[in-house]
C-alpha positions, 0 to 999 in steps of 0.5 A, a space after each residue: 190161875 191168874 196172879 196179881 202183885 202182892 203189892 196190891 194186897 199190902 196196900 189194901 191192908 195198910 189203907 184199912 188201918 189199925 182196925 184190922 189185924 193186917 199181919 194176919 190177913 197177909 199171912 192168910 194170903 200167903 204173904 210174909 208181913 215182915 218181908 220186904 215189899 216186892 211188886 214182883 212177888 205174886 199171889 193168886 187173884 182169888 186169894 187176893 179177892 178172898 182177903 178183901 172180902 174178909 176185910 170187908 166183913 170187919 170194917 166199912 170198905 166203901 172208900 177203902 179202894 179209893 184210899 188204896 189207889 190214892 196211896 200207890 206210888 210209881 217208885 213201888 212199881 219197879 222198872 214199869 213205874 220208872 218207864 211211866 215217869 220217863 215217857 214223854 207224855 201222859 198218853 205215852 205213859 198209859 201206853 206203857 201200862 197197856 203193853 207191860 201190865 202183865 209184869 205185875 198182873 196176870 188177870 187184867 188187861 188194859 186198852 186205850 180206846 179213842 172215842 168222840 170226846 177223848 180216849 178211854 183207858 179201859 180195864 178188862 178183868 174177867 170173872 164173877 163180879 164178886 165183892 173182892 173183884 169189885 173192890 180191886 177194880 175200884 182201887 185199880 182205877 183210883 191208882 191209875 189217876 194217882 200215878 198220872 198225877 205224880 208225873 203231870 205238871 198240871 192237875 189231872 182230872 178225868 172227864 168221867 169214870 165208868 164202873 160196871 158194878 153197882 154203886 156202893 152205899 156212898 160215892 162221895 169219896 170216889 167223886 172227890 178223888 177223881 174230881 169228876 162224875 163216877 158212873 156205876 152200872 155201865 158197860 165197862 170199867 174205864 177212865 175217859 181222858 181228854 186228848 189235851 190231858 193225854 198230850 200233856 208233857 210229863 215232868 220227867 219225860 226223857 227220850 233216852 231214858 225211856 228207850 232204855 227202860 222200854 228195852 228192859 221191859 221188853 226183855 222182862 216181857 219175853 221172859 214171862 212169856 216162856 216161864 211163870 214170873 215166880 219160877 223165873 224169880 225163884 231161879 234168880 234167887 237160888 243162883 244168887 244164894 248158891 255161893 253161901 251153900 245150898 239155899 233153904 226153901 224158907 229163906 228163898 220164900 222169905 226173900 220173895 215175900 212169901 210164906 214157905 207154905 204158900 211158896 211150896 203150893 205155888 211152885 206145885 201149881 206150876 209143876 215145880 218143886 224147890 228141890 228140882 229148881 235148885 238142881 236145875 239152877 245149879 246145873 245151868 249155872 255150872 254149865 255156863 261157868 264151865 264155858 268160861 276159862 276165867 273160873 277154876 273147877 274149885 271156884 265153880 264148885 263154890 259158886 254152885 253151892 258145893 263145899 268140895 270139888 269132888 261133890 260137885 264133880 259127882 253131881 255134874 256127872 249125874 246131871 250131864 253124863 260127863 265130868 266138869 273137866 270133860 265138859 269144859 274141854 269139849 266146849 272150849 278145847 282147853 
């Protein structure tokens, strides 16, 4: 099952305005409307499409994708947004999206493809061309131009925009936003840029910062290759909360921008339970701390969420087969 960042859902709801019950739509999609916005909080793509179609049943969504895309801000994309800014040229910025987009979506791939008139920035999204997917594609293309305009010192105007599905009842908003012809019913979804546009230096381009951010993104990319983003982020959240005691699932879910029900369901889809993740995180954290003589056993018990050292010792022996003291002696010789 593919996932997309909950940021897109929140942006669509916001752009739809007060004519819909945005909080209800977010809750139905498994997103806590009161939680902080976090681009790493993911939801299933089909859930996102369902939400868009429910909104379309209530309001005219002809220009909703354009307004949503125009509202996207690089600062909301985390490290990837910063890397987009720090790239030396607009073409290099889009190359970052081509490589690292997996950090915010599991259903879309991007491609930079040279052609006679310039370079196509292509959006590859498989699946049935249902309304929710069509709206999402239009918003994605609009956002690609929005973020480009935030880094370029000169106006960014594509040569043309190509969209696979049929045109909506009006394309005026689309053409006004992109500033060029928008062709529907084509063979691909993409934006054609001139070579001069992509060669334009970015306002905040910086080679040193760019190199640092790319190394950070490479680490993130390697992590999600081995484990789902949700599971990895859950482990991190549990580890940070352990010093306050055993964390509660509802609190961790809220911190990740999800409802408890959606959080439980999505962990189950990855073959995980919150209890299992908590136990594994406690065990791995304890083993790491025991390899360092800088913490006493009592401190490690506290840092892994135990009220008493004796409870920690029993749990650790159950996990590993030896006591914490024996484990430390075997690893450090002390």
